[in-house]
C-alpha positions as CSV (number, residue, x, y, z in Angstrom):
1,M,-10.5,6.2,13.6
2,L,-7.1,6.8,11.9
3,E,-5.8,10.1,10.7
4,I,-3.8,9.5,7.6
5,R,-1.1,12.1,6.1
6,C,-1.6,12.1,2.3
7,P,1.8,13.3,0.9
8,Y,0.0,15.6,-1.5
9,C,-2.9,16.9,0.8
10,G,-1.7,16.8,4.4
11,N,-3.8,14.9,7.2
12,R,-7.0,13.5,6.8
13,S,-9.6,11.0,8.1
14,Q,-9.2,7.5,7.1
15,N,-12.6,7.8,5.5
16,E,-11.2,9.5,2.7
17,F,-9.0,6.6,1.8
18,A,-8.9,3.1,0.5
19,Y,-6.5,0.4,1.2
20,G,-4.6,-0.9,-1.7
21,G,-2.6,-3.7,-0.6
22,D,0.9,-4.8,-0.1
23,A,3.2,-2.6,-1.4
24,T,6.0,-5.0,-1.6
25,I,4.5,-7.1,-4.0
26,K,6.4,-7.3,-7.4
27,R,4.3,-7.7,-10.3
28,P,5.8,-10.2,-13.1
29,E,7.8,-8.4,-16.0
30,L,5.6,-7.4,-19.2
31,N,6.0,-9.4,-22.4
32,T,7.4,-12.5,-20.5
33,E,6.2,-16.1,-20.1
34,V,4.7,-16.7,-16.7
35,T,3.8,-19.8,-15.4
36,D,0.3,-20.3,-13.9
37,Q,1.7,-21.2,-10.6
38,E,3.6,-17.8,-10.7
39,W,0.7,-15.8,-11.7
40,D,-1.7,-17.5,-8.9
41,N,1.2,-16.6,-6.6
42,F,1.0,-13.2,-7.4
43,V,-2.6,-12.7,-7.8
44,Y,-3.6,-14.9,-4.7
45,Y,-1.1,-15.3,-2.1
46,R,-0.2,-12.8,0.3
47,K,1.8,-12.7,3.5
48,N,-0.1,-11.3,6.6
49,P,2.6,-9.7,8.7
50,R,2.2,-8.7,12.3
51,G,4.3,-5.3,12.9
52,N,5.6,-2.9,10.6
53,H,4.5,-3.2,6.9
54,L,4.8,-1.1,3.7
55,E,1.2,-0.6,2.2
56,L,-0.6,1.0,-0.9
57,W,-3.3,3.5,-0.3
58,H,-5.2,5.4,-2.3
59,H,-6.7,9.2,-1.9
60,I,-10.1,8.5,-3.1
61,S,-12.1,11.5,-1.5
62,G,-9.4,14.1,-2.1
63,C,-6.6,14.4,-4.7
64,R,-6.8,10.6,-6.1
65,Q,-3.1,9.9,-5.8
66,W,-1.7,6.5,-4.8
67,F,0.9,6.6,-1.9
68,K,2.6,4.3,0.4
69,V,2.2,4.1,4.1
70,H,4.5,2.5,6.4
71,R,2.3,1.3,9.3
72,N,2.4,-1.1,12.3
73,T,-0.6,-3.7,11.6
74,A,-0.4,-4.7,15.3
75,T,-1.0,-1.1,16.7
76,H,-2.2,0.7,13.7
77,E,0.6,3.5,14.2
78,I,1.5,5.1,11.0
79,L,5.0,5.4,11.0
80,K,5.5,7.5,7.5
81,T,3.7,8.2,4.4
82,L,5.5,8.4,1.1
83,E,4.9,9.3,-2.7
84,M,4.9,6.3,-4.9
85,K,8.5,7.1,-6.1
86,E,10.0,7.3,-2.7
87,N,11.4,4.3,-0.9
88,L,11.9,3.8,2.8
């Protein structure tokens, strides 16, 4: 079981969190024309990296805040947690 450090609440069990996906995906700009192919790429196509990766997590059973987790997908080691406004 993972122990995740919420940037707002401190260390907690992974059972309190929900995985939110890749934190490096950029949403298409609002109020601009987007082709069907661009939208499909945004919604459906994701990389599945092995190694260090930046992810979004949601503290659903705590403060209910979203935050970023820099995690190694092969070893599950959590290298760092960040608030949404922070960058690596």
